[in-house]
C-alpha positions as CSV (number, residue, x, y, z in Angstrom):
1,M,-69.2,37.1,-68.3
2,T,-69.6,35.9,-64.8
3,S,-72.2,36.8,-62.2
4,S,-71.9,37.6,-58.5
5,D,-75.3,35.9,-58.1
6,P,-74.6,32.3,-59.0
7,E,-77.5,30.1,-60.1
8,P,-78.5,27.4,-57.6
9,S,-77.1,24.0,-58.6
10,S,-80.6,22.5,-58.5
11,T,-81.6,24.7,-61.5
12,R,-78.5,23.8,-63.6
13,L,-78.7,21.5,-66.6
14,A,-77.2,18.0,-66.4
15,P,-73.8,17.8,-68.2
16,H,-75.3,15.8,-71.0
17,A,-78.1,18.3,-71.6
18,A,-75.6,21.2,-71.4
19,S,-73.3,19.5,-73.9
20,M,-76.2,19.2,-76.4
21,L,-77.1,22.8,-75.8
22,L,-73.5,23.8,-76.4
23,V,-73.5,21.9,-79.7
24,T,-76.7,23.7,-80.7
25,V,-75.2,27.1,-80.1
26,I,-72.1,26.2,-82.1
27,L,-74.2,25.1,-85.0
28,L,-76.5,28.1,-84.8
29,W,-73.6,30.6,-84.7
30,G,-71.5,28.8,-87.3
31,V,-74.4,28.5,-89.8
32,N,-75.2,32.2,-89.3
33,W,-72.0,33.3,-91.2
34,P,-73.4,32.4,-94.6
35,I,-76.8,33.6,-93.5
36,M,-75.5,37.0,-92.6
37,K,-73.6,37.1,-95.9
38,Y,-76.8,36.4,-97.8
39,G,-78.8,38.9,-95.8
40,L,-76.5,41.7,-96.9
41,Q,-78.2,41.5,-100.3
42,Y,-81.4,42.9,-98.7
43,I,-80.2,45.3,-96.0
44,P,-77.1,47.6,-95.5
45,P,-74.6,46.3,-92.9
46,I,-75.1,48.8,-90.1
47,A,-78.9,48.6,-90.4
48,F,-78.6,44.8,-90.3
49,A,-76.6,45.0,-87.0
50,A,-79.1,47.6,-85.6
51,A,-82.1,45.4,-86.5
52,R,-80.5,42.4,-84.8
53,M,-79.8,44.4,-81.6
54,V,-83.3,45.8,-81.5
55,L,-84.9,42.3,-81.8
56,G,-82.4,40.8,-79.4
57,T,-83.1,43.6,-76.9
58,A,-86.8,43.0,-77.1
59,I,-86.5,39.3,-76.5
60,L,-83.9,39.5,-73.7
61,A,-85.9,42.2,-71.9
62,A,-89.0,40.1,-72.0
63,V,-87.2,37.0,-70.7
64,A,-85.5,39.1,-68.0
65,A,-88.8,40.5,-66.9
66,W,-90.4,37.1,-66.9
67,R,-87.6,35.8,-64.7
68,G,-87.8,38.9,-62.4
69,Q,-84.3,40.1,-63.5
70,L,-85.1,43.2,-65.5
71,K,-83.3,45.7,-63.2
72,W,-81.4,48.9,-63.5
73,P,-77.7,48.0,-63.5
74,H,-75.7,48.7,-60.4
75,R,-73.4,51.7,-60.7
76,E,-70.3,49.5,-60.5
77,D,-71.5,47.6,-63.5
78,W,-72.5,50.5,-65.7
79,P,-69.0,51.4,-67.1
80,V,-68.5,47.8,-68.3
81,V,-72.1,47.5,-69.5
82,V,-71.5,50.5,-71.7
83,S,-68.2,49.1,-72.9
84,V,-69.8,45.8,-73.8
85,G,-72.6,47.6,-75.6
86,L,-70.3,49.8,-77.6
87,L,-67.4,47.5,-78.4
88,Q,-68.8,43.9,-78.5
89,M,-72.4,44.5,-79.5
90,A,-72.2,47.6,-81.6
91,A,-68.7,47.9,-83.1
92,F,-68.1,44.2,-83.5
93,S,-71.4,43.5,-85.2
94,A,-71.2,46.5,-87.5
95,L,-67.6,45.8,-88.5
96,V,-68.3,42.1,-89.1
97,N,-71.2,43.0,-91.4
98,L,-69.1,45.6,-93.2
99,G,-66.3,43.1,-93.7
100,L,-68.8,40.4,-94.9
101,Q,-69.7,42.6,-97.9
102,Y,-66.3,42.0,-99.4
103,V,-64.9,38.9,-97.8
104,S,-66.2,35.3,-98.1
105,A,-68.3,34.1,-95.1
106,G,-65.9,31.3,-94.3
107,R,-62.8,33.5,-94.2
108,S,-64.7,36.1,-92.3
109,A,-65.6,33.6,-89.5
110,I,-61.9,32.7,-89.2
111,L,-60.7,36.3,-89.0
112,A,-63.4,37.3,-86.5
113,Y,-62.5,34.5,-84.2
114,T,-58.8,35.5,-83.9
115,T,-59.9,37.5,-80.8
116,P,-58.1,35.3,-78.3
117,L,-54.8,35.9,-80.2
118,W,-55.0,39.6,-79.5
119,V,-56.1,39.1,-75.9
120,L,-52.8,37.5,-75.0
121,P,-50.4,40.3,-75.9
122,L,-52.8,42.9,-74.5
123,A,-53.1,41.0,-71.2
124,V,-49.3,40.7,-71.0
125,W,-49.0,44.4,-71.6
126,R,-51.8,45.9,-69.7
127,L,-52.5,43.4,-66.9
128,R,-48.9,42.2,-66.5
129,E,-49.9,38.6,-67.0
130,P,-47.0,36.2,-67.5
131,L,-46.0,35.1,-71.0
132,T,-45.6,31.4,-70.6
133,R,-44.1,29.0,-73.1
134,L,-47.6,27.6,-74.0
135,R,-49.0,31.1,-74.4
136,L,-46.0,32.1,-76.6
137,L,-46.5,29.0,-78.7
138,G,-50.2,29.9,-79.1
139,V,-49.5,33.4,-80.2
140,T,-46.7,32.4,-82.5
141,L,-48.9,29.7,-84.2
142,G,-51.9,32.0,-84.4
143,L,-50.0,34.9,-85.9
144,A,-48.4,32.5,-88.4
145,G,-51.9,31.5,-89.4
146,V,-52.8,35.2,-89.9
147,V,-49.7,35.6,-92.1
148,I,-50.7,32.6,-94.1
149,L,-54.2,34.0,-94.6
150,F,-52.7,37.2,-96.0
151,N,-50.2,35.3,-98.3
152,P,-49.0,38.0,-100.8
153,L,-49.3,35.4,-103.6
154,A,-53.0,34.7,-102.9
155,F,-54.2,38.1,-101.5
156,D,-55.3,40.9,-103.8
157,W,-53.5,43.9,-102.2
158,R,-54.6,46.2,-105.0
159,D,-58.3,45.9,-104.3
160,P,-59.4,48.5,-101.7
161,Q,-62.6,46.6,-101.0
162,V,-60.7,43.5,-100.1
163,L,-58.3,45.4,-97.9
164,F,-61.2,47.2,-96.2
165,G,-63.2,44.0,-95.7
166,N,-60.3,42.0,-94.2
167,G,-59.2,45.0,-92.1
168,A,-62.7,45.5,-90.7
169,L,-62.9,41.9,-89.6
170,L,-59.5,42.1,-87.9
171,L,-60.4,45.4,-86.2
172,A,-63.6,43.7,-84.9
173,A,-61.6,40.9,-83.3
174,L,-59.1,43.4,-81.8
175,L,-61.9,45.6,-80.3
176,W,-63.5,42.5,-78.7
177,A,-60.0,41.6,-77.3
178,V,-59.7,45.1,-75.8
179,L,-63.1,44.6,-74.2
180,I,-62.1,41.2,-72.7
181,V,-58.9,42.7,-71.2
182,Q,-60.9,45.6,-69.8
183,V,-63.6,43.4,-68.1
184,R,-61.2,40.7,-66.9
185,G,-61.3,40.7,-63.1
186,H,-64.4,42.9,-62.9
187,R,-66.7,41.7,-60.1
188,W,-70.2,41.8,-61.6
189,R,-73.0,43.0,-59.3
190,G,-75.8,42.0,-61.7
191,T,-76.6,38.7,-63.3
192,P,-75.8,38.2,-67.0
193,L,-79.5,38.0,-67.9
194,S,-80.3,41.3,-66.0
195,L,-77.4,43.1,-67.8
196,A,-77.9,41.7,-71.3
197,P,-80.9,43.8,-72.4
198,W,-79.0,47.0,-71.4
199,Q,-75.9,45.9,-73.4
200,T,-77.8,45.2,-76.6
201,G,-80.0,48.2,-76.0
202,I,-77.0,50.5,-75.9
203,A,-75.8,49.0,-79.2
204,A,-79.2,49.5,-80.8
205,L,-79.2,53.2,-79.7
206,V,-75.8,53.7,-81.3
207,L,-76.4,51.7,-84.5
208,L,-79.8,53.0,-85.4
209,P,-78.8,56.7,-85.8
210,L,-75.5,55.7,-87.4
211,S,-77.4,53.7,-90.0
212,L,-79.8,56.5,-90.7
213,A,-77.0,58.9,-91.2
214,L,-74.7,56.8,-93.3
215,E,-76.9,54.3,-95.2
216,D,-79.7,54.4,-97.7
217,V,-82.3,52.6,-95.6
218,A,-85.1,53.6,-97.9
219,H,-83.9,50.9,-100.3
220,I,-84.0,48.0,-97.8
221,R,-85.7,45.1,-99.4
222,W,-88.4,44.1,-96.9
223,E,-89.0,40.7,-98.4
224,A,-89.7,37.3,-96.9
225,P,-86.0,36.2,-96.9
226,L,-84.9,39.3,-95.0
227,W,-87.6,38.7,-92.3
228,I,-86.5,35.1,-91.9
229,I,-82.9,36.2,-91.6
230,L,-83.7,38.9,-89.0
231,L,-85.8,36.5,-87.0
232,Y,-82.9,34.0,-87.0
233,N,-80.4,36.7,-86.0
234,G,-82.4,38.5,-83.4
235,P,-84.4,36.0,-81.3
236,I,-82.2,33.0,-82.1
237,T,-78.5,33.8,-82.5
238,T,-78.6,36.8,-80.2
239,A,-81.2,36.3,-77.5
240,F,-81.4,32.5,-77.4
241,C,-77.7,31.8,-77.9
242,F,-76.9,34.4,-75.2
243,W,-79.1,32.6,-72.7
244,A,-77.8,29.2,-73.8
245,M,-74.2,30.2,-73.3
246,I,-74.9,31.4,-69.8
247,T,-76.6,28.1,-69.1
248,V,-73.8,26.1,-70.6
249,T,-71.0,28.0,-68.7
250,R,-72.7,27.3,-65.4
251,A,-73.1,23.6,-66.1
252,L,-69.8,22.7,-67.9
253,P,-66.1,23.3,-67.1
254,A,-64.8,26.6,-68.6
255,I,-62.1,24.8,-70.6
256,T,-64.8,22.6,-72.3
257,T,-66.8,25.6,-73.3
258,S,-63.8,27.6,-74.5
259,L,-62.4,24.8,-76.6
260,A,-65.8,23.9,-78.1
261,T,-66.6,27.4,-79.2
262,L,-63.4,27.4,-81.3
263,S,-65.2,25.1,-83.7
264,V,-67.6,27.9,-84.6
265,P,-65.5,29.2,-87.5
266,L,-65.0,25.6,-88.7
267,V,-68.8,25.2,-88.8
268,G,-69.0,28.6,-90.5
269,Y,-66.5,27.6,-93.1
270,L,-68.2,24.3,-93.9
271,A,-71.7,26.0,-93.9
272,S,-70.4,28.6,-96.3
273,M,-69.1,26.0,-98.7
274,A,-72.4,24.1,-98.6
275,M,-74.8,27.1,-98.7
276,L,-73.0,29.6,-100.8
277,G,-70.7,27.3,-102.8
278,E,-67.6,29.1,-101.5
279,A,-64.2,27.6,-102.4
280,L,-61.6,26.5,-99.9
281,P,-58.2,28.1,-100.9
282,W,-55.2,26.3,-99.5
283,N,-54.0,29.4,-97.6
284,D,-57.3,29.8,-95.9
285,L,-57.3,26.2,-94.8
286,A,-53.7,26.2,-93.7
287,G,-54.2,29.6,-91.9
288,F,-57.2,28.2,-90.1
289,V,-55.3,25.2,-88.9
290,F,-52.5,27.3,-87.5
291,I,-54.9,29.8,-85.8
292,L,-57.0,27.0,-84.3
293,T,-53.9,25.3,-82.9
294,G,-52.7,28.5,-81.5
295,L,-56.1,29.2,-79.9
296,V,-56.2,25.7,-78.3
297,A,-52.7,26.2,-76.9
298,A,-53.6,29.6,-75.4
299,T,-56.9,28.2,-74.0
300,L,-55.2,25.3,-72.4
301,D,-52.6,27.6,-70.8
302,D,-55.4,29.7,-69.2
303,A,-57.1,26.5,-67.9
304,L,-53.8,25.2,-66.4
305,R,-53.1,28.5,-64.8
306,H,-56.6,28.7,-63.3
307,R,-56.3,25.1,-62.0
308,R,-52.9,25.9,-60.3
309,S,-54.3,29.1,-58.7
310,R,-57.3,27.2,-57.3
311,A,-55.0,24.5,-56.0
312,N,-52.8,27.1,-54.2
313,L,-56.0,28.4,-52.4
314,I,-56.9,25.0,-51.0
């Protein structure tokens, strides 16, 4: 997300401090995959997503008010604010938690981070963006990685829970890609911090009644581990990480941030092995390598195109 109200350069972090903050976010998000998997033992998936959004909204609203940025969104921003709240915050979070019930945390992180792969064909189709050789290479490698992940010899196609879990994670990535294509080129009137509480708040308003209608919330285990997990997911991985990524993207080149965040699923996989004792099947590892290579190629293509367009304006 970009802002039409850029932050003064004097308030930006130095590159070294921004790099350290970026590494912190990557670690927090990566480690959260096994934490979310563990948390589903205590709370249903949609209720988990709702609780995360409620806590995140409270923190973001407080910070925005403290910074004097808690404002009603401009009417031009409202359609996209609603889309972000529904697709990225509500649908993505709920689908990820639903998938995590039946899929290992490491594999879930890989599937959820295939979003850029689906952005490319959608952007070519809907936005008429050119399909360059580097982009085509990225899509081909990425889709090959997905095929490897779903190797018929290693995937249990007869288990409906496995099919549902993997399908939910891929659908989450696809919905996020649809959102990215929708908002690409939108000229934001509000700052990211001023809009964030509204986006997470919309998600909470959708997820709370959905959880009450579909899940047995009376049997949520309100024990110490759940409170710790919710505090980690709400204030830290939602509110703090959102602020941190805004700060990082204003201090570091976009290509640096984009490439670095691709390591989140790797951290998630390693954390899942260490914390949950998950195995590392060969097809998951090979699929991840192909997907990661494809994402790097696609990200580099975007950076090169952006650099060429800026050079043409000079």
